[in-house]
MMTF fields as JSON, N, C-alpha, C and O atoms, coordinates in Angstrom:
{
  "mmtfVersion": "1.0.0",
  "mmtfProducer": "UNKNOWN",
  "numBonds": 255,
  "numAtoms": 256,
  "numGroups": 64,
  "numChains": 1,
  "numModels": 1,
  "chainsPerModel": [1],
  "groupsPerChain": [64],
  "chainIdList": ["A"],
  "bondAtomList": [4, 2, 8, 6, 12, 10, 16, 14, 20, 18, 24, 22, 28, 26, 32, 30, 36, 34, 40, 38, 44, 42, 48, 46, 52, 50, 56, 54, 60, 58, 64, 62, 68, 66, 72, 70, 76, 74, 80, 78, 84, 82, 88, 86, 92, 90, 96, 94, 100, 98, 104, 102, 108, 106, 112, 110, 116, 114, 120, 118, 124, 122, 128, 126, 132, 130, 136, 134, 140, 138, 144, 142, 148, 146, 152, 150, 156, 154, 160, 158, 164, 162, 168, 166, 172, 170, 176, 174, 180, 178, 184, 182, 188, 186, 192, 190, 196, 194, 200, 198, 204, 202, 208, 206, 212, 210, 216, 214, 220, 218, 224, 222, 228, 226, 232, 230, 236, 234, 240, 238, 244, 242, 248, 246, 252, 250],
  "bondOrderList": [1, 1, 1, 1, 1, 1, 1, 1, 1, 1, 1, 1, 1, 1, 1, 1, 1, 1, 1, 1, 1, 1, 1, 1, 1, 1, 1, 1, 1, 1, 1, 1, 1, 1, 1, 1, 1, 1, 1, 1, 1, 1, 1, 1, 1, 1, 1, 1, 1, 1, 1, 1, 1, 1, 1, 1, 1, 1, 1, 1, 1, 1, 1],
  "groupList": [{"groupName": "MET", "atomNameList": ["N", "CA", "C", "O"], "elementList": ["N", "C", "C", "O"], "formalChargeList": [0, 0, 0, 0], "bondAtomList": [1, 0, 2, 1, 3, 2], "bondOrderList": [1, 1, 2], "singleLetterCode": "M", "chemCompType": "L-PEPTIDE LINKING"}, {"groupName": "ASN", "atomNameList": ["N", "CA", "C", "O"], "elementList": ["N", "C", "C", "O"], "formalChargeList": [0, 0, 0, 0], "bondAtomList": [1, 0, 2, 1, 3, 2], "bondOrderList": [1, 1, 2], "singleLetterCode": "N", "chemCompType": "L-PEPTIDE LINKING"}, {"groupName": "ILE", "atomNameList": ["N", "CA", "C", "O"], "elementList": ["N", "C", "C", "O"], "formalChargeList": [0, 0, 0, 0], "bondAtomList": [1, 0, 2, 1, 3, 2], "bondOrderList": [1, 1, 2], "singleLetterCode": "I", "chemCompType": "L-PEPTIDE LINKING"}, {"groupName": "ALA", "atomNameList": ["N", "CA", "C", "O"], "elementList": ["N", "C", "C", "O"], "formalChargeList": [0, 0, 0, 0], "bondAtomList": [1, 0, 2, 1, 3, 2], "bondOrderList": [1, 1, 2], "singleLetterCode": "A", "chemCompType": "L-PEPTIDE LINKING"}, {"groupName": "PRO", "atomNameList": ["N", "CA", "C", "O"], "elementList": ["N", "C", "C", "O"], "formalChargeList": [0, 0, 0, 0], "bondAtomList": [1, 0, 2, 1, 3, 2], "bondOrderList": [1, 1, 2], "singleLetterCode": "P", "chemCompType": "L-PEPTIDE LINKING"}, {"groupName": "VAL", "atomNameList": ["N", "CA", "C", "O"], "elementList": ["N", "C", "C", "O"], "formalChargeList": [0, 0, 0, 0], "bondAtomList": [1, 0, 2, 1, 3, 2], "bondOrderList": [1, 1, 2], "singleLetterCode": "V", "chemCompType": "L-PEPTIDE LINKING"}, {"groupName": "HIS", "atomNameList": ["N", "CA", "C", "O"], "elementList": ["N", "C", "C", "O"], "formalChargeList": [0, 0, 0, 0], "bondAtomList": [1, 0, 2, 1, 3, 2], "bondOrderList": [1, 1, 2], "singleLetterCode": "H", "chemCompType": "L-PEPTIDE LINKING"}, {"groupName": "LYS", "atomNameList": ["N", "CA", "C", "O"], "elementList": ["N", "C", "C", "O"], "formalChargeList": [0, 0, 0, 0], "bondAtomList": [1, 0, 2, 1, 3, 2], "bondOrderList": [1, 1, 2], "singleLetterCode": "K", "chemCompType": "L-PEPTIDE LINKING"}, {"groupName": "PHE", "atomNameList": ["N", "CA", "C", "O"], "elementList": ["N", "C", "C", "O"], "formalChargeList": [0, 0, 0, 0], "bondAtomList": [1, 0, 2, 1, 3, 2], "bondOrderList": [1, 1, 2], "singleLetterCode": "F", "chemCompType": "L-PEPTIDE LINKING"}, {"groupName": "ASP", "atomNameList": ["N", "CA", "C", "O"], "elementList": ["N", "C", "C", "O"], "formalChargeList": [0, 0, 0, 0], "bondAtomList": [1, 0, 2, 1, 3, 2], "bondOrderList": [1, 1, 2], "singleLetterCode": "D", "chemCompType": "L-PEPTIDE LINKING"}, {"groupName": "GLU", "atomNameList": ["N", "CA", "C", "O"], "elementList": ["N", "C", "C", "O"], "formalChargeList": [0, 0, 0, 0], "bondAtomList": [1, 0, 2, 1, 3, 2], "bondOrderList": [1, 1, 2], "singleLetterCode": "E", "chemCompType": "L-PEPTIDE LINKING"}, {"groupName": "LEU", "atomNameList": ["N", "CA", "C", "O"], "elementList": ["N", "C", "C", "O"], "formalChargeList": [0, 0, 0, 0], "bondAtomList": [1, 0, 2, 1, 3, 2], "bondOrderList": [1, 1, 2], "singleLetterCode": "L", "chemCompType": "L-PEPTIDE LINKING"}, {"groupName": "TYR", "atomNameList": ["N", "CA", "C", "O"], "elementList": ["N", "C", "C", "O"], "formalChargeList": [0, 0, 0, 0], "bondAtomList": [1, 0, 2, 1, 3, 2], "bondOrderList": [1, 1, 2], "singleLetterCode": "Y", "chemCompType": "L-PEPTIDE LINKING"}, {"groupName": "TRP", "atomNameList": ["N", "CA", "C", "O"], "elementList": ["N", "C", "C", "O"], "formalChargeList": [0, 0, 0, 0], "bondAtomList": [1, 0, 2, 1, 3, 2], "bondOrderList": [1, 1, 2], "singleLetterCode": "W", "chemCompType": "L-PEPTIDE LINKING"}, {"groupName": "GLN", "atomNameList": ["N", "CA", "C", "O"], "elementList": ["N", "C", "C", "O"], "formalChargeList": [0, 0, 0, 0], "bondAtomList": [1, 0, 2, 1, 3, 2], "bondOrderList": [1, 1, 2], "singleLetterCode": "Q", "chemCompType": "L-PEPTIDE LINKING"}, {"groupName": "ARG", "atomNameList": ["N", "CA", "C", "O"], "elementList": ["N", "C", "C", "O"], "formalChargeList": [0, 0, 0, 0], "bondAtomList": [1, 0, 2, 1, 3, 2], "bondOrderList": [1, 1, 2], "singleLetterCode": "R", "chemCompType": "L-PEPTIDE LINKING"}, {"groupName": "THR", "atomNameList": ["N", "CA", "C", "O"], "elementList": ["N", "C", "C", "O"], "formalChargeList": [0, 0, 0, 0], "bondAtomList": [1, 0, 2, 1, 3, 2], "bondOrderList": [1, 1, 2], "singleLetterCode": "T", "chemCompType": "L-PEPTIDE LINKING"}, {"groupName": "SER", "atomNameList": ["N", "CA", "C", "O"], "elementList": ["N", "C", "C", "O"], "formalChargeList": [0, 0, 0, 0], "bondAtomList": [1, 0, 2, 1, 3, 2], "bondOrderList": [1, 1, 2], "singleLetterCode": "S", "chemCompType": "L-PEPTIDE LINKING"}],
  "groupTypeList": [0, 1, 2, 3, 4, 5, 5, 6, 7, 3, 4, 2, 7, 3, 8, 9, 10, 7, 0, 1, 9, 11, 7, 12, 13, 11, 3, 14, 4, 11, 5, 7, 15, 11, 10, 3, 5, 16, 8, 11, 2, 17, 14, 16, 5, 9, 11, 16, 16, 16, 15, 0, 9, 7, 16, 6, 5, 5, 15, 15, 7, 11, 7, 3],
  "groupIdList": [1, 2, 3, 4, 5, 6, 7, 8, 9, 10, 11, 12, 13, 14, 15, 16, 17, 18, 19, 20, 21, 22, 23, 24, 25, 26, 27, 28, 29, 30, 31, 32, 33, 34, 35, 36, 37, 38, 39, 40, 41, 42, 43, 44, 45, 46, 47, 48, 49, 50, 51, 52, 53, 54, 55, 56, 57, 58, 59, 60, 61, 62, 63, 64],
  "secStructList": [7, 7, 7, 7, 7, 7, 7, 7, 7, 7, 7, 6, 6, 6, 7, 7, 2, 2, 2, 2, 2, 2, 2, 2, 2, 2, 2, 1, 7, 2, 2, 2, 2, 2, 2, 2, 2, 2, 2, 2, 2, 2, 2, 2, 7, 7, 6, 6, 6, 7, 7, 7, 7, 7, 7, 7, 7, 7, 7, 7, 7, 7, 7, 7],
  "xCoordList": [84.31, 83.041, 82.001, 81.827, 81.389, 80.327, 78.993, 78.658, 78.16, 76.712, 75.896, 75.93, 75.187, 74.505, 72.95, 72.44, 72.269, 70.846, 70.032, 70.326, 69.011, 68.043, 66.766, 65.989, 66.513, 65.367, 64.213, 64.515, 63.122, 62.07, 60.886, 60.186, 60.693, 59.438, 58.297, 58.326, 57.186, 55.896, 54.811, 55.018, 53.623, 52.525, 52.121, 52.23, 51.709, 51.493, 50.243, 50.171, 49.272, 48.094, 48.364, 47.626, 49.341, 49.629, 50.693, 50.925, 51.393, 52.556, 52.017, 51.281, 52.463, 51.879, 53.139, 53.682, 53.542, 54.717, 54.49, 55.47, 53.365, 53.057, 53.631, 54.334, 53.279, 53.774, 55.261, 55.885, 55.89, 57.356, 57.914, 58.804, 57.357, 57.728, 57.575, 58.517, 56.384, 56.226, 57.165, 57.613, 57.468, 58.413, 59.882, 60.672, 60.213, 61.416, 61.647, 62.673, 60.594, 60.763, 60.639, 61.282, 59.851, 59.715, 60.996, 61.204, 61.759, 63.011, 64.125, 65.103, 64.005, 64.948, 64.97, 63.978, 66.207, 66.159, 65.416, 65.218, 65.02, 64.025, 64.79, 64.165, 66.099, 66.893, 66.925, 66.888, 66.995, 67.017, 65.55, 65.415, 64.506, 63.144, 62.838, 62.165, 63.272, 63.193, 63.95, 63.421, 65.205, 65.919, 65.341, 65.516, 64.57, 63.806, 62.676, 62.506, 61.907, 60.775, 61.174, 60.501, 62.333, 62.762, 63.302, 63.23, 63.804, 64.364, 63.097, 63.069, 62.043, 60.83, 60.167, 59.595, 60.239, 59.551, 60.429, 59.906, 61.642, 62.568, 62.458, 62.794, 61.998, 61.974, 60.662, 60.583, 59.674, 58.354, 58.096, 57.193, 58.985, 58.845, 59.916, 61.025, 59.807, 60.903, 60.804, 59.804, 61.89, 62.062, 62.231, 61.8, 62.767, 62.932, 61.609, 61.478, 60.756, 59.536, 58.251, 57.417, 58.117, 56.912, 57.139, 58.155, 56.167, 56.159, 55.193, 54.159, 55.365, 54.429, 53.194, 53.272, 52.153, 50.795, 50.668, 50.422, 50.815, 50.678, 49.312, 49.159, 48.362, 46.982, 46.306, 46.548, 45.434, 44.51, 43.204, 43.084, 42.186, 40.884, 39.842, 39.837, 39.065, 37.836, 36.624, 36.479, 35.775, 34.488, 33.471, 33.437, 32.609, 31.648, 30.272, 30.232, 29.182, 27.784, 27.518, 27.872, 26.855, 26.451, 25.099, 24.179, 24.96, 23.624, 22.657, 22.914, 21.445, 20.431, 19.57, 18.704],
  "yCoordList": [66.639, 67.291, 66.231, 65.139, 66.617, 65.86, 66.28, 67.458, 65.16, 65.48, 65.303, 64.242, 66.351, 66.24, 66.22, 67.04, 65.208, 65.124, 66.315, 66.846, 66.724, 67.735, 67.283, 66.719, 67.484, 66.835, 68.058, 69.013, 67.892, 68.727, 67.906, 67.171, 68.051, 67.378, 68.193, 69.373, 67.505, 68.318, 67.334, 66.288, 67.554, 66.642, 66.539, 67.492, 65.456, 65.052, 65.827, 66.117, 66.195, 66.887, 68.304, 69.005, 68.857, 70.293, 70.645, 71.847, 69.811, 69.986, 70.237, 69.434, 71.44, 71.74, 72.045, 73.149, 71.063, 71.102, 71.951, 72.439, 72.16, 73.183, 74.477, 75.0, 74.996, 76.492, 76.519, 77.515, 75.504, 75.514, 75.458, 76.228, 74.472, 74.362, 75.602, 75.994, 76.309, 77.525, 78.64, 79.379, 78.77, 79.877, 79.556, 80.462, 78.278, 78.014, 78.288, 78.742, 77.951, 78.072, 79.565, 79.993, 80.352, 81.688, 82.555, 83.675, 81.99, 82.457, 82.259, 83.005, 81.307, 80.92, 81.849, 82.532, 81.932, 83.019, 82.18, 80.965, 83.146, 82.607, 81.539, 80.549, 81.657, 80.754, 79.318, 78.316, 79.289, 78.011, 77.26, 76.08, 78.162, 77.555, 77.109, 76.088, 77.784, 77.338, 76.029, 75.058, 75.954, 74.744, 73.508, 72.397, 73.779, 72.699, 72.249, 71.056, 73.192, 72.819, 72.184, 71.214, 72.547, 71.787, 70.395, 69.482, 70.215, 68.973, 67.958, 66.842, 68.534, 67.683, 67.294, 66.211, 68.179, 67.895, 66.946, 66.042, 67.055, 66.087, 64.643, 63.647, 64.55, 63.145, 62.518, 61.293, 63.28, 62.716, 62.559, 61.856, 63.289, 63.184, 62.598, 62.961, 61.626, 60.927, 61.727, 61.747, 62.401, 63.405, 62.607, 63.118, 61.482, 60.709, 60.197, 60.197, 59.814, 59.078, 59.972, 60.041, 60.656, 61.395, 62.795, 63.277, 63.414, 65.059, 65.559, 64.911, 66.48, 67.087, 67.645, 68.36, 67.301, 67.752, 69.246, 69.451, 70.291, 71.605, 72.354, 73.575, 71.385, 71.957, 72.31, 71.802, 73.23, 73.595, 73.88, 74.807, 73.101, 73.072, 73.6, 73.159, 74.462, 74.904, 74.793, 75.361, 73.987, 73.613, 74.279, 74.13, 75.057, 75.837, 75.587, 75.464, 75.521, 75.358, 76.842, 77.839, 76.878, 77.907, 78.343, 77.534, 79.711, 79.986, 80.075, 80.703, 79.418, 79.44, 80.512, 80.528],
  "zCoordList": [-128.236, -128.214, -127.656, -128.198, -126.629, -125.941, -126.339, -126.452, -126.571, -126.84, -125.51, -124.887, -125.116, -123.916, -124.278, -125.041, -123.655, -123.883, -123.349, -122.278, -124.107, -123.655, -123.201, -123.972, -122.057, -121.38, -120.968, -120.253, -121.433, -121.129, -120.483, -121.18, -119.172, -118.551, -118.483, -118.133, -118.85, -118.714, -118.777, -119.392, -118.188, -118.294, -119.837, -120.608, -120.153, -121.665, -122.079, -123.273, -121.296, -121.728, -121.746, -122.438, -121.072, -121.081, -121.936, -122.07, -122.546, -123.397, -124.885, -125.458, -125.449, -126.764, -127.658, -127.641, -128.391, -129.249, -130.443, -131.008, -130.854, -132.075, -131.982, -132.846, -130.832, -130.641, -130.41, -130.776, -129.828, -129.848, -131.191, -131.552, -132.011, -133.475, -134.24, -134.93, -134.177, -134.783, -134.44, -135.318, -133.169, -132.839, -133.251, -133.515, -133.296, -133.805, -135.377, -135.883, -135.961, -137.469, -137.848, -138.806, -137.139, -137.363, -136.925, -137.392, -136.068, -135.641, -136.64, -136.626, -137.477, -138.474, -139.585, -139.838, -140.377, -141.522, -142.595, -142.576, -143.6, -144.639, -145.411, -145.79, -145.679, -146.465, -145.871, -146.585, -144.544, -143.902, -144.056, -144.381, -143.762, -143.924, -145.325, -145.465, -146.395, -147.82, -147.891, -148.433, -147.351, -147.49, -146.937, -147.436, -145.773, -145.015, -145.895, -146.144, -146.366, -147.384, -148.445, -148.793, -149.211, -150.331, -149.952, -150.775, -148.812, -148.428, -148.285, -148.803, -147.49, -147.373, -148.61, -148.726, -149.553, -150.831, -151.54, -152.191, -151.483, -152.307, -151.622, -152.262, -150.352, -149.778, -150.291, -150.382, -150.615, -151.069, -152.571, -153.025, -153.325, -154.802, -155.344, -154.953, -156.304, -157.102, -158.304, -159.022, -158.51, -159.666, -160.899, -161.932, -160.964, -162.09, -162.79, -164.014, -162.011, -162.378, -162.207, -163.111, -161.018, -160.791, -160.606, -160.105, -161.025, -160.934, -159.945, -159.788, -159.351, -158.32, -159.035, -160.034, -158.506, -159.208, -158.756, -157.567, -159.6, -159.342, -159.762, -159.789, -160.081, -160.463, -159.195, -158.1, -159.45, -158.351, -158.961, -159.761, -158.609, -159.2, -158.115, -156.966, -158.515, -157.543, -158.436, -159.519, -157.836, -158.582, -157.693, -156.472, -158.425, -157.752, -158.493, -159.717, -157.72, -158.451, -158.982, -158.352, -160.209, -160.619, -160.17, -160.045, -159.909, -159.481, -160.552, -161.579, -160.349, -161.37, -161.47, -162.345]
}
C-alpha cells in the first residue's frame, strides 16, 4: 500500500477551508460525527479529576 500526498494549490487569500470542512462533516454519517465530538471532548477533559461544567447561566436585568 502506497500513501500518495494530496496537494491543493490555491491563493492564500482566496482559500476558505471552513466551507470544505463543513461540507465534509455534513457528508459524514451521524455516528461518525458523534464519535469525533466525543473524541475531542475526551482530549480536553480529564475524567478522573475534572468534570465538564454543564451549567448555563443567563443573567438579565429586570425591567423597573
